[in-house]
N, C-alpha and C positions, 0 to 999 in steps of 0.2 A: 503494499497499500504506499504509495506517495506520502512521503514525510510533512508536505504538506497539507494534507485532507486532513481536518482536522475530526475527527472520526473515531471516538476511542472505543475500543474493543476488549469487551471483558465476559472473560468466558466462564461459567458458573455450571458446576458439577454433572459435565461431558460425559459420557458411562458410551463404550463401544453399542453398547448392546440399546442407545437412548433410549434406556428406562430411568432414566434424570432428566427435566428441563436443560436443552442448554439458551443461555439469554447473552445478550447483546444490548451493548450501550450506546446509544447517539447522541453528542453533547454540541449544543449551541453555542458555539467563542462568543459569538457578538454579541454587544448591547440593544438588540433591538429583536424584534420577534422575525420567526420566518415560517410563513405558512404557505400550508400546500408541496414540501420539498419533497421531489423526488431523490435519493443518494441511493447511494451499493453498497451492501455487505459482501465483504470476500473472507473472512479469517475460514483459514482452513475447519475447524470443527465444525461452522453453523451450514459454511457446503456439504461435508460428513454428511452432518446429521440431516440434513436437505433430503441426500440424495438418498440416506438408508429409509427413512420415512414417506418415499414419494407422497403422501400427503399429507399437506399441515398448516395449522396457521399459525398466525405472528401474533401475537397478544401486547399490546400496553396495558398492563394489570390487566383491567375485566374488558378491553374494548379491543377489537380486531381494525387490523390496519392490515388494507390492501398492497398485495406485493406482486412482483412476474419476475418467475426464475429469468433468469439471460443464459441459456446455455454458451458455453465454446468447444464447436462439436458435438457430441455426446454426453458431454460431460458438463455440471453447473458450474460458471465461470462464478456470477457472483449473483443476488439476490437484492431487485431491486423494492425500496420501501416508500410510501406516502407521510407525510409526518406532518402536523403542526408543532412549534416548539417557542415556547417563550425564550426570551433575551435569557441565555446563558444556562440555559436549561437541560435537563436530563434525561431522558426515557429509556426505558427500559424495556426491548421486547424481547419475549419468549416463544421461541419457536414449541408446538405442541400439534401431536399428532393429532387430525382430525381435518374431514372435508374441510375447506375454507370455504366460506360465508363467494358471493356473485357481488362483484362491485362495478359499477360504473365503468365503462371505456372511455380513459380520459385522450387516447393519443389514437393514431391510423396515419396508416399509410395505403396508397391505392395506386395501380397502372390500368387503366380502362381502355379496349381499341373495338372499332367495328370491324364483327366477323360476317361473313353474306354478301357480300355487296360485291362492287367491281369498283376494280380503277377506271377515269376515264378522264381524256386531254381536254382541258377547258378554258375557255376567257373569263378574267376575272373581270368584275365591274372597274378595276380601275386599269386594263386593258394588258395587264399580266395574264402570260397562259403557262399554267402547270398541269400537273394532276390532282386530283382532288376525289375523293373516295367517296363510292357512291349509291344510299340505298344501305343495309347490313344494322345488324341491334348491337348494342356492348354487352361487351365481355369484360369482366374483373382478369387480370391475367398478375400472374407473380413476376414477369419478367418481359422482357422485350428486345428484338433486335430490330431496330428502327428500319422500317421498307428505307430502298435508294430513292423510292418514288415520294417520300414522306416530306414536304416541308410547311412554311408556315400558313393556317388557313386550307390545309388538307382535310379536314373532318373524319379522318382514321383514328385520331387520338384523341379521349374528353377531354377538354380544358388544355388541352395540348401539348400536356405530359405528366409527371409524374405530380401528385399531391400529396402532403402529408401534415395535419392538423394536430391540436391541445386542443381541449378544452376551452383553450382564451383565443386563437388564433388560428390561421391556417394558411399553408403556403402552396404555389407550386411554381415549376420551371419549364420553358415552354422547350422541349426536347425536338431540337430541330439549329437553324444557323443563330439564330437568337440569344437561344441560353441561359433568357434574362429570367429575376426571381420576382414572383408576382405577388399581391396580399390577399386573402380571401379575410376581410372584414366578419367575424362573428357575432352576433350577439347572444347566442345562447351558447349553455355550457354541452350541448349534445356533438356526437359525432354528424357531422353532415357532407363530408365528399361525397359518399354516394351517392347523393340524390342531386349533384352539381352537375348542371350542365345537360341531364337526360330531357329537356322538354325544350330541348332549342340549343345551338351551340353554344352563343355567345346570352343566352339567358339570363349567367350569373353578374352580368353586368348591371343589370336591373334589380334595384334593393328589395327584399323580399322576406320575410319573417325572420330566415335563419341570417342574411345581412347579403353580403354579396363581395365583388373584386371591386376595393376600392385604391387601387392604384394601377395611374398610368404611366405604365414603360417607354414605349416609343423606342428609341434609339439608343437609351441608356442604361445604364445597372441593376434599377430598379432596386431592388435592394437585398445587398448581399450575393450580388452574383459573381462569377469566375471570372476574372480575366486578364488580362498581360498588360505593364506597362511598357509601351514605347512610343517615338515620339510626338512626344507629349501628350497622350492617350491612354484612356484604359480599355486595350479592344479584349471583344468577347470571344469566349470560345465558337469561331463561326466554321473553321476548317478545319475538317475532321474526317478521316478514312472509313468509320461505320461511328455505330453509338449505341452502346445497350446498358439498359437501366432495369433494376431491380429491386424488387420489396425487398431487405432485408430481414426485417422485422415488422407486425404491426401486432401489438400486444397494447394492454390497459395503458401500462403506468411508461413506456417509450417505443419507440415506430421509429423506422429509418430505412431510408432511399440510397444505395451506392447506382450508382453510374460508372462507367467506362466511356472515355472520352479518345478512341482508340486514330493517334495518328492525326492528333491535332497539330495545326500547324500554326506557330507563333511568329514572332518578328525572329528573324535569326536561327531558327529552328526546329523541331518535330518532338513529339513526345506522345506517351498514352498517359494519360491523368483519371486516378479513379478520386473521385469524391463521394465522401460518406456524408451525409445531413441527415441529424439524429434529433430529433423533439421529443418531450417528455410532461407529462402530464401536470397541471398546475401553473406550466411556464408560458412565455413568451417567446421564446428564445428556440433559436434553432441551431446546431454545434456543425461548424460546418470542419469536413478533415480531409486535406487534399494530400496526396502521393503523384509524383511523377516519377515515370520510370528512367528519365532522361536527367542531368542537370538545367535547373532552369531560376531564373534570376527574375527581382522583380513580377513575383506571384501579385495581382492587383483584386480590389475588392472597392466596396462602394456605395451611394447612397444619390440617387437624383434629386439634382438641383432643382429645386422648385421656387418660384418666388415667393415673400412674404414670410419667408422662414428664419427660424430662431437656431445657430449652431452649438452645439453643447461639446465641451471637449471635458474628460477628467482632470479633477485638480492633480497639482502633484503628490506626489507621496508613494509609500512602498509596495509593493505587492506587485505581480507578476503579468496584471494584467492591464489597461486601459480601454477607457471608450472615446467613440465619435456619434456625435447624433445631431438630429436635426428634429426640430419639430414646427406648426403652424396648421395651418388649413390647407389642406395638403393632400384630403383622400380626393378619390373621383364623386362623394356624396356631398363634397365642398362644406367637410367640419374638421376638426382637428384630427391630425394624425402625429405620432412620434417615430421616429425609426433609428434604429440606431447597428453602431458595429462594435462588438468588444475584440481585440488585436491583443497580442501577447506583445511586450516593450522589447524582449530585445531580439526580435522578430520585424519590428516595424523598421522598413526604408528610410518611407515618405510618406507623409500627410498632402496633399495638393487636390488642385482641381482640372479639369479638363472643360471643355467647352457646356460638357449636360453632367457631368458627376463632380459631388466629392468622390476622391479615392483614395485611396488607403493601400501605401506600396507596401509589400513584405518579403522581406528574404530567408526564403525556406529554408530549413535544417535537416540535414539528410534528406534531402529532396522533395521536405513537409512542412506543411504550413496548415494552423488548426486556427482558425476564430467564430465567433458566435454573432449572429443579428437577428434580426428583427424589429417589430412594430408595435405598436402599444394605439388603439383604436377609442374616440370618444364614445362609438357604441358599443365598446367590446365590454369584459366584466373590472377592466382597469379603468374605467371613465376617463381615460386620458384626456380632459379635459383645458388644463391649465399650464403654461412650460414650470411654473415650478412644481407643480405634480411628475412632471414630466420627472423635470432634475433628482427629484427623488427617489422617483424609481432606478433612473439610469445607477445611484449611488447606493442604492440596496442592492443592487442586482451585480455591480462591482464589489459589493463586501463579501457576498456567496462567492463568487469567483474567483477573490483573491483570498479569502476563508479557505476554501479549497469543498465548499457542501454545494457544491454545481462544480462536477468531474466530468 
């Protein structure tokens, strides 16, 4: 376990037969409460007990808490739990042999494609000619090699790419030459992606009971989009040999989309880039982990630059992480939206701008980069309607990252 992670493990009364309970304590080191925290338990004795029991509950006193088992191959790698912790408080969780309760699903990831139709060469209203998928019905798939005929507005992939969500917010990215990340603002805490775009390909741009697409991306980075900094601009992942995307996790507390950009051509080079996007219940944040097969400098991400917005940067201080954010009336619904990037200080190469974006340029370490991105909307559970509230939100997330409570 990373020494920075302030989760103190105390194992009590463990026997190989699991005849006595196994317990673990989780401590909040911050001087502020933490609500709906999802964090991982990796203590070997806990993992061994879970493997032995197969079916179990996790109890905080007399209260059962939700959990999700994360597998490493055929074995349990960790157990995610969701907790509320008062400032400086400690909770003891006890593993108990029993059938666990069914808790609401707090995350989801999906890819949905058309089948049973045909590809046709068409002329679009803007005069462009391209292939379009005509007819067919939607089908959920776990993975997808993108058809060579696919491009923007081909109508063969529902909402144009993979989607992932928590009970707080949803995201998607375009699985084509645009490769930009967009935001689904949510007015509800239930899972909604499975119903988005079924009743008309662009229907999610109209406000509904669950929410809507709330960001106009255009040619910009949207929020957290992968890019390469060269010639004074952030260049999205536009030209590749092929694209593969897979829902690698679809759990109650954590979901994940993994994408391979095979043969990505960037300035002065070419590489296979793997992206892993992870979201947890109770959180607005998406974790982005990038791995390049070949050396690459100046990997970048950023936030679209929109008028009448205020910029926020983290204060000077200790800790591994820092943030950059924007806030203002910048949603498609013409209401308040805050967007943010959390980056590692030792990976920062440059904070800059191009014509369309605020840009964070990063130096890969062992050909890897990790950052977090996201948004918080006036009509979602955060009720993000003032700059002061947004700054408080950013500083709280920063404290969670720097304490290791978010990993």
